[in-house]
N, C-alpha and C positions, 0 to 999 in steps of 0.2 A: 652524173648524168646518165639516164637510161639510154638503151640503144635507140628507142623510139624517139626520144627527145633529141638526141644527137643527130639522127638522120633528118628530122624535121628542121633542126637549126641550120644544117648544111644546105638543105634545099631552100630555106628562107633567105639566107644571105647571098645565095647564088643569083637571086633576082629574077628567076624565070617566072615565078608566081606573080601574076599582075593583078590578082584579086585585091579588092580594097583592104581586107584585113591584113594581107601580107605586106602591102604598101605601108599601111599604118605601122605595123610592126617594125619594118626596116627604118622608118623615121624615128621611132622610139630608140632603136638600137643606134642610130646615128647620133642621137642626142647623148646617149651614154658614152659613145666614143669620145666625145669632148672631155668628159671627166676622166676617162682612162688616159687620154693623151696627156692631160695635165699631170696626173699622178706619175706617169712614166718619165716626163720631162723633169719633175721635181726630184724624183728618185735618182735618175742619171746625173742631174746636176749636183746633187749631194756627193755622189762618189767622185765626180769629175773634180770638185773643189776640195776633196778631202774632208768633208763634213761628216761623212759616214765612215765608220771603222772599216778598214780592210785588213784581213789577216795575210800574212805572207809565209809561204812554205820555205824551208831552207834548201829545196831542190827545185828544178825547173818544173813549171806547171803548164801543160798544153790543154786548152780548152776546145772541145768540139761542140759547136752550137748551130743555131739557125735564127732566122727572123720570124718564122711563121709557126703557127700551131699545125701539127699534122706531121706526116712523114716526109723527111727530106733525105733520109739515108744516114743518119748520124751514127747508128750502130755499126754499119760496115766501115765508116770513117774511124770510129774509135778503134775497131779492130786493127784497121790498116796502120793507124798511128802507133798502137801498141806494138805490133809486129816490127815496125821500122825501128823502134828503139831496142827491142829484144834482139833483133838481128845484129845489133851493134853492141851487144853484151850488157845492156843496162837493165837493171831491176826496175820493172814498171808496176804500178798499182793504178787501177782504174777507180775513180771515185764518181758516184752518181747519187742522186737524190732518192732513187727507188720508187718511182711513181707507181701507185697501186700495188706496193709491196705489202704482203700480208704475213707471210712467214718466209724466211730465207731470201733469195734473190728474186726480183720480178721477172717478167718474161724477157726483157732485153738482157738483163744480167745472166740468165740462164743460157741464152744463146752465146753470149760472150764466154762464159764458163766452158760451154761445150767446145767452142772453136779455139779458145786460148787457155788450156788447162794449167799453164805455168804462169798465168798472170792473175794475181789476187784482185778481187773486185769488192769494194766496200760501198755499202749503201746507207745513207742517212740524210736527213734534211740539212744537218749542219756539216757542210763540207769542209769548213775550217778545222773542226775537230778531227774529221776523218783524215785530213792531210797530216796532222800531228801523229795520229796512230800509224798511218802508212810509213812515215819516216822513222818513227822511234821504235815501233814494234816489228814492222815488215822490212825495214832498211831499204825503202824505195829510194831509187836514184832519179826517177822521173815520175811525175803524176799526170794521168790523163783524165781530164775533167769532162764527163759526159753531160751534154746538154747544159753548158756552162756559160753561154754567151750573156744570159741575163742574170746569172748568179755572180754578182760583182763583189760579194763579201771575201771571197778568195782571190787574191791577186794571181794573175797569170802572166807567163812570159810570151805566150803566143796564142792568139785566138784564130782558130780555123773555123770559118762560117760557111755552112752549106746553103746553097740556093738550089731548089728543085726546078729543073728545066721545064717540067710539066706544069708547075703552078709556082712561078718564081716569087711572086709578091702577094699572095694570099688575097687576090682581088683588088689590091691597092689600097685597102682600108685597114685601120687599126681595129683590134677587138673592141666591142663585140660585133660591130658592123661588118668587119672582115676578119681575116685570119692573121694579120700582122701583130706580132707581140710588141714591136716598137717600130718607129719610123725607119724607112729605108736609109736615111741619113746616118743611122747608127752604124752602119757598115764602115763608117770612118775608124772605129775601134778595131777592126778586123786586121789581123796580120796577113792572111791569105784567104781569098774566096775560092771555094770549090764548087763548080756547077755540077750538080749530081744528075745522073740520068741524061747526060748530055748527048748520048747516041740516039735518043728517042725524039730529038728535034732536029730541024734542018739547020745548016750553018747560019743562015741569015737570022734565024730566031735566036741562036746563041748569041750572035753580035748584038741583036737588039736587047737582050737581057743585060748583057754587060754595059751597053751604052746607057740603059736606064739606071742601072746601079750607079754607074759613075757620074751620071747627071746629078744624083742626089748626094753622093759620098765622095766625089773626087776620084783621082786615079787609085786603082785598086790592084794588088798583086793577085794574079788570076790563074787557076788551074781548072781542069775539066776532068771529070770521071764518069765511069759507067758501072752499072751493077752487073758484074759478069757472072753468069751461072757456073758453078763449080762441079757439083755432083748431087746425088740424091741421098737422103738420110732416112732410115727408119727409126722407130721408137726405141729399138734396142741398141742403136748406135751403129747399125750396119750401113755400109756405104755402097751404092751403086753408081756406075757411070751414067752420064746423060744418055747414052746410047740405049739404056734400058727402056726409054720412051719410045723407041722406034716401033712405028706400026700400031701404038697403043691409042685407044679412044680415051682421051684424058679429059677429066673434070677438075676444076680447081676452085678453091675458095681461099679467103684470107680476112683477117680482122686487123688491118694495119692503117696507118695514117694516109697512105696514097695507094689504094688498091689498083688504080689504073697503071701505076708504074709496074706493079707485079704482073698484071695481065699482059702488059706490052712486052715484058721481058719473057714471058712464056711463049708468045706467038711464034717466034722463029724456031722454038724448040720442038713445038707439038705439031705433028702432021694432022692431028684432028683434036682440036679443043672443043669438046661437045658442049660445054656450059661453064660459066664463071659466076660464083656467088660471093657476096661481100658481107662482112659483119663491121660494126663500128671498131674503131682502134682500141686495143687493150680488151677486146671482148672476152669475157670469162665463160668459157664453154662448159655447159652442164650436160647431164645425161640426155635430156630432151634434144639438146643440139646435136649430140652424137647420133641419136636415133634418126633425127630429121636428115642429117647429112648422109647417113647410110641409105635411107630410102631414096634420097635424091640421086645418089650415085647409081643406085640400082636402076631407077626409072630412066636415067640418062643412058644407060647401057655402057657405062664407063668400065674400062679395064684397069684404070689407074686413076687415083685422086692425088693431086698435088696441093700443097699448101707452103706457107713460109715457115722457116725455123721458129719464128717468134710465136706462130700459132701452135706449131707441133709440140713445143716444150710444155704447153698447157694441156693438150690433149692426151699426150703419152699413149697413143695406140697405134698399132701397125696396121690395122684394117678398119674400114668402115663397113660393117657387114662382112660380105665375102670379098670386098674390093680392097686391094692394097692401098695404104696411104703412105705418102712419102713427102718429106720436105725438101723443097729446092734450096740448097745452100748457095748463097750469093756472096761474092767477094768484090770489094771495091777495086777497080782497076783505073789507075790514072792514065788518061789517053793524050792529055795536053798539059803543059805547065809542070811536069814533074820536077824539073830543075828548080822551079820556084819553091815548091814544097820542101825538096831536099835541103835547099839553102837556108830556108827559114827554120827547119828543124835541127839541122847541123849546127846552126848558131847558138843552140841551147847547150851543146855539149862542150865540156872542157877541151881546150886545144891540146 
């Protein structure tokens, strides 16, 4: 999907365009949703009844996933889970499909490699095959399955499902009319729910999100997290403290699933956020983009440009023109329900 088509689609399903062509297009998407709903139900029923083959690894598998298309913060959660097991002396391997992988690791994979240099990361559409490689060749003791809630071919011992506090249920509609990959009731399969970016909404909103989830899926084990800024990285691997932003006129951009989450994370850190620019998720930056960003930073009078690690690993430049470019490194911080997560994960380790 091109960047233009992606943006147009998001605007369309958002429902703000009331013109007749947009209304008709949403009606067509709504009809298509019926077929998608049936396909999801048949697929899940097949796995639930054992009619579809499920591969099982010989070591515990922890899946990190979500219900919606777009960014809920899975990558920081994958990193958090891998660190949890590494801190307990377990050999961990991360498995993922490698969405938009062309050569080597994709952008999320490169971020994880940068932050977890001692944790191997395997990417391929066949996660069952990868699990065998991880155990047999890399001697993995725990597997962390990235974006695995809908990938049911590989059995898992724990499903951790993220819900984004800023857009918890994708407009409440299944694809293609909304952003839900499957019905909210599918949360019944989850071992633990983690409400990500929970610090960016009020307590009443967090309670309402949980109530809505449990209305569809019954009682859920619940935790809440926030995306905590850690430091600034440059393209050469140099690290600067967050205080390096003090007094700077900051411009920022990103191409991630939830750009508003990144923007709202930046606001408390920047004394002056002069502009914020967005690209579609997984945007592949080319030379024209770099030149455009350099001109934009210059025209806005920025002293510093910030982006995400996911964007930075694709750009691989320390400057946009004369303006320094840094990636804001984010880490998941569990702010509520930490004992729930600890208990669920500790239950996978031998006594």
